[in-house]
PAGU-533686 format. One record per atom (N, C-alpha, C, CB): residue in three letters; atom name; x, y, z negated. Coordinates in nm, 4 decimals. Last residue first. Glycine has a CB too. Example, Ala and Ser with C-alpha at 12.3 -4.5 7.8 and 13.67 -1.06 7.14 Angstrom:
2
+-----+----+----------+----------+----------+
!  aa ! at !       xx !       yy !       zz !
+-----+----+----------+----------+----------+
! SER !  N !   1.2850 !  -0.2250 !  -0.7080 !
! SER ! CA !   1.3670 !  -0.1060 !  -0.7140 !
! SER !  C !   1.2900 !   0.0030 !  -0.7870 !
! SER ! CB !   1.4084 !  -0.0598 !  -0.5725 !
! ALA !  N !   1.3190 !  -0.5690 !  -0.7800 !
! ALA ! CA !   1.2300 !  -0.4500 !  -0.7800 !
! ALA !  C !   1.3200 !  -0.3300 !  -0.7800 !
! ALA ! CB !   1.1308 !  -0.4473 !  -0.9046 !
+-----+----+----------+----------+----------+
end
This chain:
106
+-----+----+----------+----------+----------+
!  aa ! at !       xx !       yy !       zz !
+-----+----+----------+----------+----------+
! VAL !  N !   2.3924 !   0.7218 !  -2.9534 !
! VAL ! CA !   2.3531 !   0.8117 !  -2.8773 !
! VAL !  C !   2.2081 !   0.7718 !  -2.9045 !
! VAL ! CB !   2.4126 !   0.8137 !  -2.7343 !
! ALA !  N !   2.7021 !   0.7749 !  -3.2306 !
! ALA ! CA !   2.5389 !   0.6729 !  -3.1346 !
! ALA !  C !   2.4493 !   0.8265 !  -3.0498 !
! ALA ! CB !   2.3583 !   0.5625 !  -3.3253 !
! GLY !  N !   3.0006 !   0.9699 !  -3.1746 !
! GLY ! CA !   2.8732 !   0.8834 !  -3.2318 !
! GLY !  C !   2.7711 !   0.8160 !  -3.1134 !
! GLY ! CB !   2.7740 !   0.9926 !  -3.3299 !
! GLY !  N !   3.1552 !   0.9765 !  -2.9704 !
! GLY ! CA !   3.2257 !   0.8416 !  -3.0635 !
! GLY !  C !   3.1205 !   0.8157 !  -3.1287 !
! GLY ! CB !   3.3599 !   0.8629 !  -3.1744 !
! ARG !  N !   3.1233 !   1.1679 !  -2.7552 !
! ARG ! CA !   3.2165 !   1.2099 !  -2.8852 !
! ARG !  C !   3.2197 !   1.1671 !  -3.0002 !
! ARG ! CB !   3.2071 !   1.3170 !  -2.9209 !
! LYS !  N !   2.9464 !   1.0066 !  -2.6226 !
! LYS ! CA !   3.0412 !   1.0758 !  -2.5709 !
! LYS !  C !   3.1567 !   1.1235 !  -2.6405 !
! LYS ! CB !   2.9901 !   1.1624 !  -2.5242 !
! GLY !  N !   2.8800 !   0.7391 !  -2.8434 !
! GLY ! CA !   2.8274 !   0.8473 !  -2.7115 !
! GLY !  C !   2.9674 !   0.9253 !  -2.6808 !
! GLY ! CB !   2.6811 !   0.9835 !  -2.7653 !
! PRO !  N !   2.7888 !   0.3978 !  -2.7527 !
! PRO ! CA !   2.8717 !   0.5138 !  -2.8794 !
! PRO !  C !   2.8789 !   0.6171 !  -2.7600 !
! PRO ! CB !   3.0719 !   0.4608 !  -2.9708 !
! LEU !  N !   2.5012 !   0.2276 !  -2.8381 !
! LEU ! CA !   2.5653 !   0.2712 !  -2.7646 !
! LEU !  C !   2.6504 !   0.3560 !  -2.7968 !
! LEU ! CB !   2.5112 !   0.2985 !  -2.6953 !
! GLU !  N !   2.4540 !  -0.1228 !  -2.9930 !
! GLU ! CA !   2.4752 !   0.0797 !  -3.0155 !
! GLU !  C !   2.5751 !   0.0953 !  -2.9286 !
! GLU ! CB !   2.5378 !   0.1624 !  -3.1913 !
! ALA !  N !   2.3834 !  -0.4497 !  -2.8672 !
! ALA ! CA !   2.4747 !  -0.2904 !  -2.8938 !
! ALA !  C !   2.4502 !  -0.1568 !  -2.9139 !
! ALA ! CB !   2.5416 !  -0.2577 !  -2.8043 !
! ALA !  N !   2.0585 !  -0.5560 !  -3.0077 !
! ALA ! CA !   2.0908 !  -0.4801 !  -2.8836 !
! ALA !  C !   2.2221 !  -0.4230 !  -2.9393 !
! ALA ! CB !   1.9722 !  -0.3623 !  -2.8304 !
! GLY !  N !   1.9063 !  -0.6760 !  -3.2048 !
! GLY ! CA !   2.0544 !  -0.7145 !  -3.1951 !
! GLY !  C !   2.1545 !  -0.6378 !  -3.1015 !
! GLY ! CB !   2.0589 !  -0.8529 !  -3.1515 !
! ALA !  N !   1.5467 !  -0.6934 !  -3.1024 !
! ALA ! CA !   1.7008 !  -0.6733 !  -3.2327 !
! ALA !  C !   1.8066 !  -0.7444 !  -3.1622 !
! ALA ! CB !   1.6854 !  -0.7671 !  -3.4211 !
! GLY !  N !   1.5491 !  -0.6574 !  -2.7581 !
! GLY ! CA !   1.5108 !  -0.7021 !  -2.8334 !
! GLY !  C !   1.5959 !  -0.6539 !  -2.9492 !
! GLY ! CB !   1.4943 !  -0.8169 !  -2.8022 !
! VAL !  N !   1.7702 !  -0.8470 !  -2.4963 !
! VAL ! CA !   1.6984 !  -0.7231 !  -2.5218 !
! VAL !  C !   1.5977 !  -0.7835 !  -2.6675 !
! VAL ! CB !   1.5980 !  -0.6662 !  -2.3595 !
! ALA !  N !   1.9632 !  -0.8889 !  -2.1996 !
! ALA ! CA !   1.9607 !  -0.9467 !  -2.3381 !
! ALA !  C !   1.8753 !  -0.8276 !  -2.3979 !
! ALA ! CB !   2.1218 !  -0.9759 !  -2.4149 !
! TYR !  N !   1.8287 !  -1.0066 !  -1.8453 !
! TYR ! CA !   1.8827 !  -0.8740 !  -2.0133 !
! TYR !  C !   1.8930 !  -0.9257 !  -2.1194 !
! TYR ! CB !   1.7751 !  -0.7474 !  -2.0755 !
! GLY !  N !   1.7029 !  -1.1568 !  -1.6678 !
! GLY ! CA !   1.8435 !  -1.1358 !  -1.7658 !
! GLY !  C !   1.8888 !  -1.1003 !  -1.8380 !
! GLY ! CB !   1.9102 !  -1.1099 !  -1.7589 !
! ALA !  N !   1.4297 !  -1.0610 !  -1.6058 !
! ALA ! CA !   1.5067 !  -1.0549 !  -1.5604 !
! ALA !  C !   1.6664 !  -1.1108 !  -1.5923 !
! ALA ! CB !   1.4778 !  -0.9646 !  -1.5482 !
! PRO !  N !   1.2875 !  -1.1280 !  -1.8367 !
! PRO ! CA !   1.2733 !  -1.2493 !  -1.7278 !
! PRO !  C !   1.3719 !  -1.2316 !  -1.6482 !
! PRO ! CB !   1.1444 !  -1.2585 !  -1.6407 !
! SER !  N !   1.5178 !  -1.0935 !  -2.1015 !
! SER ! CA !   1.3773 !  -1.0285 !  -2.0471 !
! SER !  C !   1.3247 !  -1.1555 !  -1.8935 !
! SER ! CB !   1.4243 !  -0.8139 !  -1.9754 !
! GLU !  N !   1.6150 !  -1.3372 !  -2.4148 !
! GLU ! CA !   1.6471 !  -1.2643 !  -2.2653 !
! GLU !  C !   1.5144 !  -1.2332 !  -2.2066 !
! GLU ! CB !   1.7349 !  -1.3662 !  -2.1499 !
! ALA !  N !   1.6911 !  -1.3831 !  -2.7180 !
! ALA ! CA !   1.5995 !  -1.3816 !  -2.6340 !
! ALA !  C !   1.6060 !  -1.2888 !  -2.5004 !
! ALA ! CB !   1.4998 !  -1.3566 !  -2.7081 !
! GLY !  N !   1.8386 !  -1.4536 !  -2.9800 !
! GLY ! CA !   1.8913 !  -1.4139 !  -2.8390 !
! GLY !  C !   1.8058 !  -1.4388 !  -2.7077 !
! GLY ! CB !   2.0183 !  -1.4884 !  -2.8178 !
! ALA !  N !   1.5658 !  -1.6094 !  -3.1348 !
! ALA ! CA !   1.6379 !  -1.5530 !  -3.1491 !
! ALA !  C !   1.7532 !  -1.5584 !  -2.9755 !
! ALA ! CB !   1.6732 !  -1.6008 !  -3.2913 !
! GLY !  N !   1.2054 !  -1.5277 !  -2.9893 !
! GLY ! CA !   1.3167 !  -1.6039 !  -3.0504 !
! GLY !  C !   1.4271 !  -1.5695 !  -3.0638 !
! GLY ! CB !   1.3384 !  -1.6965 !  -3.0065 !
! ASN !  N !   1.0393 !  -1.3594 !  -2.8674 !
! ASN ! CA !   1.0205 !  -1.4987 !  -2.8539 !
! ASN !  C !   1.1056 !  -1.5790 !  -2.8937 !
! ASN ! CB !   1.0024 !  -1.5321 !  -2.7467 !
! CYS !  N !   1.0452 !  -1.1002 !  -2.8219 !
! CYS ! CA !   1.0409 !  -1.1303 !  -2.9496 !
! CYS !  C !   0.9734 !  -1.2747 !  -2.9872 !
! CYS ! CB !   0.9740 !  -1.0200 !  -3.0099 !
! GLY !  N !   1.1194 !  -0.9177 !  -2.5951 !
! GLY ! CA !   1.1814 !  -1.0423 !  -2.6513 !
! GLY !  C !   1.1708 !  -1.0983 !  -2.7805 !
! GLY ! CB !   1.2977 !  -1.0326 !  -2.6413 !
! GLN !  N !   0.9630 !  -0.7351 !  -2.4854 !
! GLN ! CA !   1.0971 !  -0.6794 !  -2.5201 !
! GLN !  C !   1.1546 !  -0.8314 !  -2.6098 !
! GLN ! CB !   1.0822 !  -0.5070 !  -2.6287 !
! PHE !  N !   0.7889 !  -0.9116 !  -2.3406 !
! PHE ! CA !   0.8412 !  -0.7440 !  -2.2453 !
! PHE !  C !   0.9456 !  -0.7756 !  -2.3388 !
! PHE ! CB !   0.7407 !  -0.5452 !  -2.2523 !
! LEU !  N !   0.6383 !  -1.0362 !  -2.4961 !
! LEU ! CA !   0.7324 !  -1.1322 !  -2.4403 !
! LEU !  C !   0.8114 !  -0.9780 !  -2.3502 !
! LEU ! CB !   0.6425 !  -1.2938 !  -2.3286 !
! LEU !  N !   0.5479 !  -0.8066 !  -2.6345 !
! LEU ! CA !   0.6171 !  -0.9118 !  -2.7682 !
! LEU !  C !   0.7136 !  -0.9972 !  -2.6297 !
! LEU ! CB !   0.4529 !  -1.0565 !  -2.8945 !
! HIS !  N !   0.3246 !  -0.7027 !  -2.4731 !
! HIS ! CA !   0.4735 !  -0.6424 !  -2.5347 !
! HIS !  C !   0.5313 !  -0.6941 !  -2.5834 !
! HIS ! CB !   0.4912 !  -0.5586 !  -2.6086 !
! SER !  N !   0.1954 !  -0.8996 !  -2.4220 !
! SER ! CA !   0.2432 !  -0.8720 !  -2.3007 !
! SER !  C !   0.3772 !  -0.7963 !  -2.3671 !
! SER ! CB !   0.1339 !  -0.7840 !  -2.1964 !
! TRP !  N !   0.0340 !  -0.9541 !  -2.6825 !
! TRP ! CA !   0.1635 !  -1.0941 !  -2.6270 !
! TRP !  C !   0.2721 !  -1.0379 !  -2.4787 !
! TRP ! CB !   0.0393 !  -1.2807 !  -2.5447 !
! ILE !  N !  -0.0443 !  -0.7725 !  -2.6985 !
! ILE ! CA !   0.0356 !  -0.7192 !  -2.8082 !
! ILE !  C !   0.0985 !  -0.8647 !  -2.7617 !
! ILE ! CB !  -0.0315 !  -0.6721 !  -2.9830 !
! ARG !  N !  -0.2832 !  -0.8018 !  -2.4736 !
! ARG ! CA !  -0.1662 !  -0.6443 !  -2.4860 !
! ARG !  C !  -0.0347 !  -0.6692 !  -2.5896 !
! ARG ! CB !  -0.2677 !  -0.4802 !  -2.5746 !
! ALA !  N !  -0.3844 !  -0.9727 !  -2.5947 !
! ALA ! CA !  -0.3225 !  -0.9742 !  -2.4511 !
! ALA !  C !  -0.2092 !  -0.8700 !  -2.4442 !
! ALA ! CB !  -0.4358 !  -0.9390 !  -2.3347 !
! PRO !  N !  -0.5482 !  -0.8956 !  -2.8163 !
! PRO ! CA !  -0.4286 !  -0.9853 !  -2.8155 !
! PRO !  C !  -0.3179 !  -0.9663 !  -2.7354 !
! PRO ! CB !  -0.4625 !  -1.1017 !  -2.7873 !
! SER !  N !  -0.6240 !  -0.4879 !  -2.7684 !
! SER ! CA !  -0.6359 !  -0.6637 !  -2.7793 !
! SER !  C !  -0.5109 !  -0.7612 !  -2.8002 !
! SER ! CB !  -0.6950 !  -0.7202 !  -2.6394 !
! PHE !  N !  -0.6912 !  -0.2285 !  -2.7074 !
! PHE ! CA !  -0.6460 !  -0.2877 !  -2.8243 !
! PHE !  C !  -0.6717 !  -0.4149 !  -2.8308 !
! PHE ! CB !  -0.6908 !  -0.2333 !  -2.9295 !
! LYS !  N !  -0.6910 !  -0.1806 !  -2.4722 !
! LYS ! CA !  -0.6047 !  -0.1013 !  -2.4869 !
! LYS !  C !  -0.5648 !  -0.1179 !  -2.6378 !
! LYS ! CB !  -0.6484 !   0.0253 !  -2.4404 !
! SER !  N !  -0.6810 !  -0.4244 !  -2.2117 !
! SER ! CA !  -0.7370 !  -0.3198 !  -2.2849 !
! SER !  C !  -0.6577 !  -0.2934 !  -2.4361 !
! SER ! CB !  -0.8926 !  -0.3579 !  -2.3016 !
! TYR !  N !  -0.6361 !  -0.5506 !  -2.0398 !
! TYR ! CA !  -0.7207 !  -0.4811 !  -1.9695 !
! TYR !  C !  -0.7726 !  -0.4096 !  -2.0748 !
! TYR ! CB !  -0.8126 !  -0.5534 !  -1.8868 !
! TYR !  N !  -0.2427 !  -0.6645 !  -1.9244 !
! TYR ! CA !  -0.3862 !  -0.6833 !  -2.0488 !
! TYR !  C !  -0.4734 !  -0.5915 !  -1.9560 !
! TYR ! CB !  -0.3642 !  -0.6027 !  -2.2559 !
! PRO !  N !   0.0195 !  -0.8602 !  -1.7502 !
! PRO ! CA !  -0.1029 !  -0.7870 !  -1.7538 !
! PRO !  C !  -0.1997 !  -0.8100 !  -1.8051 !
! PRO ! CB !  -0.1423 !  -0.7677 !  -1.6704 !
! VAL !  N !   0.3060 !  -0.9534 !  -1.8531 !
! VAL ! CA !   0.1781 !  -1.0054 !  -1.8382 !
! VAL !  C !   0.1268 !  -0.8960 !  -1.8616 !
! VAL ! CB !   0.1309 !  -1.1158 !  -1.9142 !
! VAL !  N !   0.5565 !  -0.8760 !  -1.6203 !
! VAL ! CA !   0.5084 !  -0.8752 !  -1.7329 !
! VAL !  C !   0.3845 !  -0.9078 !  -1.7311 !
! VAL ! CB !   0.5266 !  -0.7753 !  -1.7880 !
! PRO !  N !   0.8612 !  -0.8270 !  -1.4251 !
! PRO ! CA !   0.7302 !  -0.8828 !  -1.4631 !
! PRO !  C !   0.6786 !  -0.8911 !  -1.6056 !
! PRO ! CB !   0.7282 !  -1.0074 !  -1.4181 !
! LEU !  N !   1.0199 !  -0.5065 !  -1.3673 !
! LEU ! CA !   1.0354 !  -0.6546 !  -1.4905 !
! LEU !  C !   0.9066 !  -0.6759 !  -1.4861 !
! LEU ! CB !   1.0948 !  -0.6350 !  -1.6758 !
! MET !  N !   1.1994 !  -0.2991 !  -1.2073 !
! MET ! CA !   1.0938 !  -0.3656 !  -1.1974 !
! MET !  C !   1.0471 !  -0.5239 !  -1.2673 !
! MET ! CB !   1.0952 !  -0.3634 !  -1.0747 !
! GLU !  N !   1.4535 !  -0.0611 !  -1.2015 !
! GLU ! CA !   1.4164 !  -0.2307 !  -1.1881 !
! GLU !  C !   1.2799 !  -0.2595 !  -1.2594 !
! GLU ! CB !   1.5419 !  -0.3377 !  -1.2706 !
! PHE !  N !   1.5671 !   0.2528 !  -1.0377 !
! PHE ! CA !   1.5009 !   0.1897 !  -1.1762 !
! PHE !  C !   1.4569 !   0.0324 !  -1.1085 !
! PHE ! CB !   1.3353 !   0.3006 !  -1.2469 !
! GLY !  N !   1.5887 !   0.4274 !  -0.8407 !
! GLY ! CA !   1.7006 !   0.3775 !  -0.9450 !
! GLY !  C !   1.6523 !   0.2889 !  -1.0917 !
! GLY ! CB !   1.7791 !   0.5222 !  -0.9968 !
! GLU !  N !   1.2941 !   0.5116 !  -0.7559 !
! GLU ! CA !   1.4251 !   0.5197 !  -0.7137 !
! GLU !  C !   1.5138 !   0.5294 !  -0.8534 !
! GLU ! CB !   1.4425 !   0.6475 !  -0.6110 !
! PRO !  N !   0.9895 !   0.3238 !  -0.9026 !
! PRO ! CA !   1.0602 !   0.4525 !  -0.8871 !
! PRO !  C !   1.2390 !   0.3970 !  -0.8376 !
! PRO ! CB !   1.0458 !   0.5513 !  -1.0620 !
! CYS !  N !   0.8144 !   0.1235 !  -0.7020 !
! CYS ! CA !   0.9486 !   0.1257 !  -0.8262 !
! CYS !  C !   0.9997 !   0.2706 !  -0.7626 !
! CYS ! CB !   1.1028 !  -0.0382 !  -0.8184 !
! GLN !  N !   0.5100 !   0.0913 !  -0.6349 !
! GLN ! CA !   0.6170 !   0.1101 !  -0.5994 !
! GLN !  C !   0.7347 !   0.1078 !  -0.7002 !
! GLN ! CB !   0.6036 !   0.2091 !  -0.5390 !
! GLY !  N !   0.3126 !  -0.0228 !  -0.7599 !
! GLY ! CA !   0.2743 !  -0.0328 !  -0.6378 !
! GLY !  C !   0.4512 !  -0.0035 !  -0.5693 !
! GLY ! CB !   0.1319 !   0.0869 !  -0.6016 !
! ARG !  N !   0.2156 !  -0.2074 !  -1.0904 !
! ARG ! CA !   0.2227 !  -0.1219 !  -0.9890 !
! ARG !  C !   0.2627 !  -0.1255 !  -0.8842 !
! ARG ! CB !   0.2594 !  -0.0522 !  -1.0081 !
! THR !  N !  -0.1202 !  -0.3037 !  -1.1714 !
! THR ! CA !   0.0295 !  -0.3980 !  -1.1130 !
! THR !  C !   0.0890 !  -0.2024 !  -1.0676 !
! THR ! CB !  -0.0092 !  -0.5767 !  -0.9009 !
! CYS !  N !  -0.3147 !  -0.1819 !  -1.4317 !
! CYS ! CA !  -0.2714 !  -0.2193 !  -1.2897 !
! CYS !  C !  -0.1266 !  -0.2721 !  -1.2967 !
! CYS ! CB !  -0.2799 !  -0.0903 !  -1.1870 !
! LYS !  N !  -0.4013 !   0.0128 !  -1.5979 !
! LYS ! CA !  -0.4455 !  -0.1167 !  -1.6167 !
! LYS !  C !  -0.4218 !  -0.1934 !  -1.5134 !
! LYS ! CB !  -0.5698 !  -0.1249 !  -1.6457 !
! GLU !  N !  -0.3537 !   0.3159 !  -1.6133 !
! GLU ! CA !  -0.4406 !   0.2668 !  -1.4871 !
! GLU !  C !  -0.4928 !   0.1030 !  -1.5415 !
! GLU ! CB !  -0.3257 !   0.2616 !  -1.3181 !
! MET !  N !  -0.1608 !   0.2963 !  -1.8243 !
! MET ! CA !  -0.2907 !   0.4111 !  -1.7836 !
! MET !  C !  -0.3954 !   0.3441 !  -1.7201 !
! MET ! CB !  -0.2495 !   0.5358 !  -1.6741 !
! HIS !  N !   0.0126 !   0.0981 !  -1.7484 !
! HIS ! CA !  -0.0277 !   0.1386 !  -1.9350 !
! HIS !  C !  -0.1494 !   0.2074 !  -1.8572 !
! HIS ! CB !   0.1083 !   0.2749 !  -2.0705 !
! ARG !  N !   0.1252 !  -0.1030 !  -1.4826 !
! ARG ! CA !   0.0832 !   0.0623 !  -1.5219 !
! ARG !  C !   0.0305 !   0.0656 !  -1.6404 !
! ARG ! CB !  -0.0256 !   0.1376 !  -1.4301 !
! PHE !  N !   0.4006 !  -0.3425 !  -1.4463 !
! PHE ! CA !   0.2172 !  -0.2839 !  -1.4876 !
! PHE !  C !   0.2216 !  -0.1534 !  -1.5221 !
! PHE ! CB !   0.1304 !  -0.3590 !  -1.6334 !
! ASN !  N !   0.5974 !  -0.4053 !  -1.4689 !
! ASN ! CA !   0.5824 !  -0.3533 !  -1.3466 !
! ASN !  C !   0.4147 !  -0.3765 !  -1.3243 !
! ASN ! CB !   0.6878 !  -0.4289 !  -1.2365 !
! PRO !  N !   0.8027 !  -0.2357 !  -1.6959 !
! PRO ! CA !   0.7502 !  -0.3112 !  -1.5940 !
! PRO !  C !   0.6388 !  -0.2788 !  -1.5288 !
! PRO ! CB !   0.7328 !  -0.4178 !  -1.6303 !
! ILE !  N !   1.1705 !  -0.1280 !  -1.6701 !
! ILE ! CA !   1.0313 !  -0.0819 !  -1.7055 !
! ILE !  C !   0.9751 !  -0.2162 !  -1.6374 !
! ILE ! CB !   0.9731 !   0.0837 !  -1.6384 !
! LEU !  N !   1.4652 !  -0.0563 !  -1.6885 !
! LEU ! CA !   1.4119 !  -0.1601 !  -1.6841 !
! LEU !  C !   1.2362 !  -0.1074 !  -1.7161 !
! LEU ! CB !   1.4946 !  -0.2619 !  -1.7868 !
! VAL !  N !   1.7689 !   0.1301 !  -1.5688 !
! VAL ! CA !   1.6526 !   0.1430 !  -1.6360 !
! VAL !  C !   1.5667 !   0.0370 !  -1.5779 !
! VAL ! CB !   1.5959 !   0.2807 !  -1.6273 !
! THR !  N !   2.1280 !   0.1545 !  -1.5649 !
! THR ! CA !   2.0276 !   0.0488 !  -1.5208 !
! THR !  C !   1.8664 !   0.0841 !  -1.6386 !
! THR ! CB !   2.1212 !  -0.1406 !  -1.5520 !
! VAL !  N !   2.4275 !   0.3380 !  -1.4917 !
! VAL ! CA !   2.2716 !   0.3406 !  -1.5631 !
! VAL !  C !   2.1727 !   0.2050 !  -1.5122 !
! VAL ! CB !   2.1807 !   0.5027 !  -1.5064 !
! GLN !  N !   2.7680 !   0.4552 !  -1.5577 !
! GLN ! CA !   2.6436 !   0.3447 !  -1.4406 !
! GLN !  C !   2.4788 !   0.3153 !  -1.5381 !
! GLN ! CB !   2.7449 !   0.1147 !  -1.4062 !
! TYR !  N !   2.8211 !   0.7841 !  -1.6515 !
! TYR ! CA !   2.7749 !   0.6101 !  -1.6601 !
! TYR !  C !   2.7558 !   0.5222 !  -1.5641 !
! TYR ! CB !   2.6572 !   0.5857 !  -1.7127 !
! GLY !  N !   2.9137 !   1.0478 !  -1.6090 !
! GLY ! CA !   3.0031 !   0.8528 !  -1.4938 !
! GLY !  C !   2.9569 !   0.7553 !  -1.5678 !
! GLY ! CB !   3.2285 !   0.8022 !  -1.4915 !
! TRP !  N !   2.7539 !   1.2165 !  -1.6259 !
! TRP ! CA !   2.8603 !   1.1858 !  -1.7439 !
! TRP !  C !   2.9367 !   1.1142 !  -1.6911 !
! TRP ! CB !   2.8207 !   1.1219 !  -1.8702 !
! ALA !  N !   2.5436 !   1.1631 !  -1.4433 !
! ALA ! CA !   2.6010 !   1.3142 !  -1.4629 !
! ALA !  C !   2.7076 !   1.3080 !  -1.5452 !
! ALA ! CB !   2.5028 !   1.4189 !  -1.5254 !
! CYS !  N !   2.4053 !   0.9301 !  -1.5585 !
! CYS ! CA !   2.4994 !   0.9400 !  -1.4273 !
! CYS !  C !   2.5664 !   1.0483 !  -1.4039 !
! CYS ! CB !   2.4352 !   0.9254 !  -1.3098 !
! PHE !  N !   2.2600 !   1.0593 !  -1.7908 !
! PHE ! CA !   2.3988 !   0.9749 !  -1.8243 !
! PHE !  C !   2.4480 !   0.9348 !  -1.6854 !
! PHE ! CB !   2.3748 !   0.8268 !  -1.9267 !
! SER !  N !   2.1433 !   1.2271 !  -1.6524 !
! SER ! CA !   2.2284 !   1.3037 !  -1.7599 !
! SER !  C !   2.3148 !   1.2001 !  -1.7997 !
! SER ! CB !   2.1473 !   1.3688 !  -1.8894 !
! LYS !  N !   1.9308 !   1.0744 !  -1.5249 !
! LYS ! CA !   1.9878 !   1.1117 !  -1.4378 !
! LYS !  C !   2.1053 !   1.2288 !  -1.5128 !
! LYS ! CB !   1.8809 !   1.1542 !  -1.3344 !
! ARG !  N !   1.8248 !   0.9349 !  -1.7560 !
! ARG ! CA !   1.8816 !   0.8611 !  -1.6636 !
! ARG !  C !   2.0286 !   0.9418 !  -1.5679 !
! ARG ! CB !   1.7498 !   0.8229 !  -1.5729 !
! LEU !  N !   1.6680 !   1.1236 !  -1.8452 !
! LEU ! CA !   1.7593 !   1.0628 !  -1.9390 !
! LEU !  C !   1.8979 !   0.9896 !  -1.8576 !
! LEU ! CB !   1.6675 !   0.9486 !  -2.0261 !
! LEU !  N !   1.4834 !   1.1832 !  -1.6208 !
! LEU ! CA !   1.5630 !   1.2945 !  -1.7129 !
! LEU !  C !   1.6932 !   1.2366 !  -1.7812 !
! LEU ! CB !   1.4624 !   1.3508 !  -1.8396 !
! GLU !  N !   1.3496 !   0.9445 !  -1.6383 !
! GLU ! CA !   1.4486 !   0.9852 !  -1.5435 !
! GLU !  C !   1.5575 !   1.1192 !  -1.5849 !
! GLU ! CB !   1.3622 !   1.0198 !  -1.4156 !
! VAL !  N !   1.2407 !   0.8792 !  -1.8774 !
! VAL ! CA !   1.3384 !   0.8082 !  -1.8504 !
! VAL !  C !   1.4591 !   0.8386 !  -1.7330 !
! VAL ! CB !   1.2754 !   0.7035 !  -1.8312 !
! ARG !  N !   1.0553 !   1.1491 !  -1.8209 !
! ARG ! CA !   1.1086 !   1.1505 !  -1.9417 !
! ARG !  C !   1.2641 !   1.0776 !  -1.9455 !
! ARG ! CB !   1.0034 !   1.0824 !  -2.0322 !
! ASN !  N !   0.8752 !   0.9871 !  -1.6318 !
! ASN ! CA !   0.9518 !   1.1529 !  -1.6131 !
! ASN !  C !   1.0858 !   1.1672 !  -1.6950 !
! ASN ! CB !   0.8422 !   1.2904 !  -1.6812 !
! ASP !  N !   0.8301 !   0.7752 !  -1.7760 !
! ASP ! CA !   0.8766 !   0.7843 !  -1.6320 !
! ASP !  C !   0.9629 !   0.8899 !  -1.6289 !
! ASP ! CB !   0.7679 !   0.8040 !  -1.5278 !
! TYR !  N !   0.6152 !   0.7396 !  -1.9448 !
! TYR ! CA !   0.7380 !   0.8175 !  -1.9432 !
! TYR !  C !   0.8177 !   0.8051 !  -1.8721 !
! TYR ! CB !   0.7970 !   0.8182 !  -2.0258 !
! VAL !  N !   0.4302 !   0.5769 !  -1.8777 !
! VAL ! CA !   0.3706 !   0.7334 !  -1.8900 !
! VAL !  C !   0.4721 !   0.8242 !  -1.8968 !
! VAL ! CB !   0.2820 !   0.7635 !  -2.0174 !
! ASP !  N !   0.4703 !   0.3095 !  -1.8060 !
! ASP ! CA !   0.4331 !   0.4236 !  -1.6742 !
! ASP !  C !   0.4674 !   0.5849 !  -1.7254 !
! ASP ! CB !   0.2356 !   0.4165 !  -1.6294 !
! PHE !  N !   0.6517 !   0.1382 !  -2.1182 !
! PHE ! CA !   0.5287 !   0.2343 !  -2.0340 !
! PHE !  C !   0.5438 !   0.3277 !  -1.9660 !
! PHE ! CB !   0.4428 !   0.2945 !  -2.0983 !
! CYS !  N !   0.8431 !   0.0526 !  -2.1774 !
! CYS ! CA !   0.7416 !  -0.0340 !  -2.1789 !
! CYS !  C !   0.6441 !   0.0420 !  -2.1267 !
! CYS ! CB !   0.7110 !  -0.0926 !  -2.3020 !
! SER !  N !   1.1707 !   0.0915 !  -2.1075 !
! SER ! CA !   1.0692 !   0.1802 !  -2.0907 !
! SER !  C !   0.9532 !   0.1052 !  -2.0746 !
! SER ! CB !   1.0899 !   0.2692 !  -1.9856 !
! ILE !  N !   1.5619 !   0.1122 !  -2.1344 !
! ILE ! CA !   1.4085 !   0.0201 !  -2.1124 !
! ILE !  C !   1.3040 !   0.1149 !  -2.1850 !
! ILE ! CB !   1.4046 !  -0.1618 !  -2.2015 !
! ILE !  N !   1.8128 !   0.1528 !  -2.0096 !
! ILE ! CA !   1.6738 !   0.2232 !  -2.0761 !
! ILE !  C !   1.6177 !   0.1200 !  -2.0400 !
! ILE ! CB !   1.6001 !   0.3700 !  -2.0267 !
! THR !  N !   2.2099 !   0.1285 !  -2.0634 !
! THR ! CA !   2.0328 !   0.0153 !  -1.9802 !
! THR !  C !   1.9445 !   0.0726 !  -2.0859 !
! THR ! CB !   2.0219 !  -0.2319 !  -1.9930 !
! VAL !  N !   2.5049 !   0.1751 !  -1.9473 !
! VAL ! CA !   2.3850 !   0.2410 !  -2.0242 !
! VAL !  C !   2.2842 !   0.1614 !  -1.9503 !
! VAL ! CB !   2.3640 !   0.4182 !  -2.0134 !
! ASN !  N !   2.8419 !   0.1006 !  -1.9118 !
! ASN ! CA !   2.6851 !   0.1151 !  -1.8662 !
! ASN !  C !   2.5801 !   0.1151 !  -1.9972 !
! ASN ! CB !   2.6416 !  -0.0243 !  -1.7606 !
! MET !  N !   3.1696 !   0.3034 !  -1.8388 !
! MET ! CA !   3.0530 !   0.2295 !  -1.9656 !
! MET !  C !   2.9289 !   0.2157 !  -1.8835 !
! MET ! CB !   3.0083 !   0.3424 !  -2.1262 !
+-----+----+----------+----------+----------+
end
């Protein structure tokens, strides 16, 4: 079974890595999608963490700005029904629910 983890902020990389390792240990094929922009430093990421895929995003340079809202809307695919990320992954509302190991939602 496949799992896709989408994280829009680099500050959560450690937590996302723990999730990725857990799902891998349970036998899932895991894809982690992250932006190529560092939220705290307001700059482009230099390296992609191992096991992650970087997606291009619109940079922004203020924590409270229309550019930031626009960047996040484009990242999550809110530009229309059936939207896809730049890498071709379906994102946003309507994503399928992942069944858990015991039959429940994760």
